[in-house]
C-alpha distance (Angstrom), angle and dihedral (degrees) to the residues before:
residue distance angle dihedral
M1 . . .
V2 3.78 . .
T3 3.80 117.6 .
G4 3.79 116.9 -165.1
A5 3.79 84.6 29.0
A6 3.83 94.1 160.5
S7 3.84 91.9 63.4
Q8 3.80 124.8 106.7
I9 3.81 91.8 -99.9
G10 3.80 88.1 50.0
W11 3.81 88.4 54.8
F12 3.82 88.5 67.3
L13 3.79 99.2 28.2
L14 3.81 101.3 61.7
P15 3.82 95.3 58.1
R16 3.80 91.1 46.4
L17 3.79 92.3 52.2
L18 3.80 89.6 49.4
D19 3.80 90.2 50.1
E20 3.80 87.0 57.1
G21 3.81 88.7 57.8
L22 3.80 94.0 -110.5
A23 3.78 126.7 144.7
V24 3.80 109.4 -128.4
V25 3.78 133.1 -150.5
A26 3.82 106.9 -160.6
V27 3.80 113.1 -159.7
S28 3.79 120.6 -165.2
R29 3.79 140.3 153.0
R30 3.78 87.0 -130.1
D31 3.75 121.3 93.9
P32 3.84 106.5 -98.1
D33 3.82 91.6 -117.3
A34 3.81 91.3 51.3
A35 3.79 91.3 46.8
T36 3.77 93.7 51.3
A37 3.80 90.8 45.7
R38 3.82 88.9 55.3
F39 3.79 88.9 56.6
G40 3.78 92.7 48.8
R41 3.77 88.7 -128.5
N42 3.77 133.3 91.6
W43 3.79 101.3 -127.5
T44 3.79 108.8 -157.0
A45 3.78 140.0 177.1
R46 3.80 86.0 -95.5
D47 3.80 86.9 66.3
R48 3.82 89.7 52.1
V49 3.81 90.5 -114.4
Q50 3.79 119.1 128.8
W51 3.80 115.3 -171.5
R52 3.78 118.5 -147.0
R53 3.77 121.4 -173.8
A54 3.80 110.0 -141.9
D55 3.79 139.5 141.0
L56 3.80 112.1 -138.8
E57 3.79 89.9 -157.3
A58 3.81 87.6 69.0
P59 3.82 110.5 68.0
G60 3.78 121.4 -135.5
G61 3.77 136.8 44.7
A62 3.78 135.2 96.4
W63 3.81 93.8 -87.6
A64 3.84 92.9 137.2
S65 3.78 98.0 39.1
G66 3.80 114.0 139.3
C67 3.83 95.2 10.5
T68 3.80 125.7 117.2
R69 3.82 98.3 178.3
W70 3.79 125.9 48.9
I71 3.81 126.3 -164.3
H72 3.80 110.7 -171.6
L73 3.82 117.3 -162.1
G74 3.80 96.5 172.9
P75 3.83 134.9 78.6
L76 3.80 111.2 -30.9
G77 3.80 95.8 -133.5
L78 3.79 91.7 65.9
V79 3.81 92.6 65.4
A80 3.79 98.4 66.8
A81 3.81 90.1 38.2
R82 3.81 92.4 58.1
L83 3.81 101.6 26.8
D84 3.80 94.1 98.4
E85 3.81 89.7 56.9
A86 3.80 92.5 45.5
A87 3.80 92.9 48.9
A88 3.80 91.0 48.6
Q89 3.82 88.1 54.2
G90 3.81 93.3 51.3
V91 3.82 108.7 -84.9
R92 3.82 112.5 146.7
Q93 3.82 101.7 167.3
V94 3.79 131.7 38.8
V95 3.81 131.2 -170.1
A96 3.79 116.1 -167.4
F97 3.80 140.2 173.5
G98 3.77 129.2 -126.1
S99 3.80 123.0 161.2
T100 3.80 141.8 -115.8
S101 3.82 83.7 -120.3
R102 3.79 85.1 91.7
Y103 3.83 84.7 73.9
T104 3.80 104.2 29.7
K105 3.80 96.1 48.5
A106 3.79 98.2 36.4
S107 3.81 93.6 104.7
S108 3.81 96.7 38.6
P109 3.83 115.3 128.7
S110 3.81 89.7 -147.0
P111 3.84 110.4 111.4
R112 3.82 90.2 -149.1
E113 3.80 91.7 54.0
Q114 3.80 92.0 44.6
R115 3.80 88.6 54.9
L116 3.80 89.6 49.5
V117 3.80 92.2 52.2
A118 3.79 91.5 47.1
S119 3.81 91.3 50.4
L120 3.82 91.9 49.4
V121 3.80 93.3 49.5
E122 3.79 91.7 45.6
G123 3.80 90.7 46.3
E124 3.79 92.2 53.4
T125 3.78 93.6 47.2
S126 3.80 93.9 45.8
L127 3.80 92.5 47.7
A128 3.80 92.9 53.3
E129 3.81 94.6 44.1
R130 3.81 96.7 44.3
A131 3.81 94.0 44.1
Q132 3.80 91.7 50.3
A133 3.79 91.3 49.6
L134 3.80 91.2 50.7
G135 3.80 96.8 42.3
V136 3.82 92.0 -116.5
A137 3.80 118.3 145.2
W138 3.82 112.4 -128.6
T139 3.79 138.8 -165.8
L140 3.79 123.8 -173.6
F141 3.80 125.0 -160.0
R142 3.81 123.9 -160.8
P143 3.82 106.7 -165.4
T144 3.78 125.1 -172.9
L145 3.83 128.3 -145.0
I146 3.81 98.5 -11.4
H147 3.80 117.7 -153.9
G148 3.79 138.4 163.3
A149 3.81 143.5 106.6
G150 3.80 91.4 36.6
L151 3.81 89.2 -88.8
D152 3.81 99.2 107.5
R153 3.77 128.6 92.1
N154 3.81 94.7 -143.8
V155 3.80 93.5 73.8
M156 3.79 101.0 19.1
V157 3.83 96.0 57.5
I158 3.81 90.0 53.5
A159 3.81 91.2 44.3
G160 3.80 90.4 49.2
A161 3.80 92.0 52.5
I162 3.81 91.2 48.7
R163 3.81 92.0 49.7
R164 3.80 91.7 49.0
F165 3.80 101.5 41.8
G166 3.81 105.7 17.0
V167 3.81 90.8 -132.0
F168 3.78 137.1 66.4
P169 3.83 127.1 -142.3
L170 3.79 118.8 -127.5
V171 3.78 129.9 -167.5
G172 3.80 116.5 -145.6
G173 3.77 92.2 -6.4
G174 3.80 91.1 -63.9
R175 3.79 90.7 -89.1
G176 3.80 96.7 154.1
L177 3.80 114.0 114.2
R178 3.79 123.1 -115.0
Q179 3.80 135.1 -178.4
P180 3.84 107.2 -162.3
V181 3.81 114.7 -157.9
H182 3.79 124.5 -151.7
A183 3.80 117.4 -125.8
E184 3.81 90.7 -131.2
D185 3.82 90.4 59.0
L186 3.79 88.6 53.1
A187 3.80 89.3 50.6
S188 3.79 89.3 51.9
A189 3.80 89.8 50.9
C190 3.81 89.9 54.5
V191 3.80 91.2 54.5
A192 3.81 92.4 44.4
V193 3.81 94.5 58.3
L194 3.81 97.2 48.0
G195 3.77 105.1 115.4
N196 3.82 90.9 -6.2
V197 3.81 106.9 137.6
A198 3.83 92.8 -166.2
A199 3.82 90.2 62.4
Q200 3.79 97.5 46.0
D201 3.79 121.6 114.5
R202 3.79 91.7 8.8
A203 3.80 138.8 112.6
Y204 3.80 123.3 -139.5
D205 3.80 134.7 -166.0
L206 3.82 106.3 -136.9
S207 3.79 117.9 -160.4
G208 3.79 135.6 161.5
G209 3.79 129.9 -90.2
E210 3.82 96.7 -101.2
V211 3.78 135.2 55.8
L212 3.81 108.7 -143.9
S213 3.77 136.8 169.0
Y214 3.80 116.2 -112.3
R215 3.81 86.6 -111.1
E216 3.81 90.5 55.9
V217 3.81 90.3 50.0
V218 3.82 89.5 53.4
D219 3.82 91.8 45.6
R220 3.81 91.1 55.0
I221 3.79 91.3 50.5
F222 3.81 88.8 52.8
A223 3.82 88.4 50.9
A224 3.81 92.1 48.9
L225 3.80 87.9 54.7
G226 3.81 90.3 50.6
R227 3.80 92.6 -114.9
R228 3.77 135.0 126.8
A229 3.79 110.4 -108.8
R230 3.79 112.3 -102.6
V231 3.78 117.7 176.1
I232 3.77 130.8 168.7
P233 3.81 126.6 -154.3
V234 3.79 110.5 -119.2
P235 3.84 130.4 -179.2
V236 3.80 117.1 -112.6
P237 3.84 93.9 -112.0
V238 3.82 92.5 56.9
V239 3.81 94.0 50.3
G240 3.79 89.0 42.3
I241 3.82 91.0 56.8
A242 3.80 90.8 48.9
L243 3.80 91.6 50.1
Y244 3.78 90.7 47.8
A245 3.79 89.6 53.3
L246 3.81 89.4 51.9
S247 3.79 90.5 49.2
L248 3.80 89.0 65.2
L249 3.81 87.6 70.3
P250 3.83 112.7 82.6
R251 3.81 93.3 -128.2
Y252 3.82 91.9 56.5
R253 3.79 100.9 35.1
D254 3.82 91.7 126.7
F255 3.83 92.9 59.8
N256 3.82 116.9 109.9
A257 3.82 143.8 155.5
Q258 3.81 91.6 -88.5
M259 3.79 88.3 71.9
A260 3.81 88.9 64.4
R261 3.79 92.2 50.9
R262 3.80 90.8 49.9
M263 3.81 91.1 62.7
T264 3.81 85.7 84.1
A265 3.81 96.6 41.9
D266 3.80 124.0 95.6
M267 3.80 110.1 -116.7
A268 3.80 103.2 167.8
F269 3.79 121.2 126.9
G270 3.78 132.5 -165.8
H271 3.79 121.6 -123.9
D272 3.82 101.3 -165.7
A273 3.80 93.7 127.7
A274 3.81 90.9 56.0
V275 3.81 90.9 49.7
R276 3.80 90.0 51.6
D277 3.80 98.5 44.7
F278 3.80 103.9 38.7
G279 3.80 109.0 4.7
Y280 3.80 97.5 -102.9
R281 3.82 110.1 -172.8
P282 3.83 112.0 172.9
R283 3.79 123.9 -168.0
G284 3.80 128.5 -121.5
F285 3.78 123.8 -97.2
S286 3.81 114.6 -75.8
P287 3.81 105.6 152.1
T288 3.80 124.8 -141.2
V289 3.80 109.2 -144.2
V290 3.80 100.7 178.9
A291 3.78 122.4 66.4
P292 3.82 114.2 -131.5
D293 3.80 119.3 -100.4
């Protein structure tokens, strides 16, 4: 079972699960027709994919019926909240996603970001405790700067600004380190830990195959757009005002001035434990700047 199946990781995960010969129950709040349209493919029973429309924020229902393994691509807090139901319906292993934001935003003065960190920490703790009590094996992934398929905001917001203005503002030269991870590599990690005893009851930081400065990340997005890199140095307050203005739009409500300050902060994370336990081998950063049809 894959919950949050219409996400960008789900885009890559469903085909990989099918390649493994697995039957898949894809759970999403989206109408099945809308979900399949998002993927550009009409998933059918012939493909061993069964779509179930369900909202995990609303308790009840047989959403996990017939499934022994659960990969959750949505908000972490929902796992522990619904794990009792899933276990009662047959689930014996769960793979879930948190975020390295629990580290990078821990000292942020932003109340919104403090709430995010608190929810991530609580989600991790609750997952481990509830799974242990129920006898369900668990694996937690903490990815950083996810990109891929042109469906992410990390790359697409930068690409959108470059398309619109032809330049991109940088604070402090954009010297902070990043390690962007491709959504397909995260999908591969999900498949790799299914039934893998070495990866059970453990949490892993999952990063990409290259450590780059924020400036280098921006330069590669310029290159992907076929443009010469043009950046302008901007003080933190100016970028902060621009991000605040964006935050007034519903889609960008989590934007804030702290994002500008983090352009100079190192936010790269090792993934040695994942390499050791399940052969994780992420690619370098080659951004996709056009969403698939």
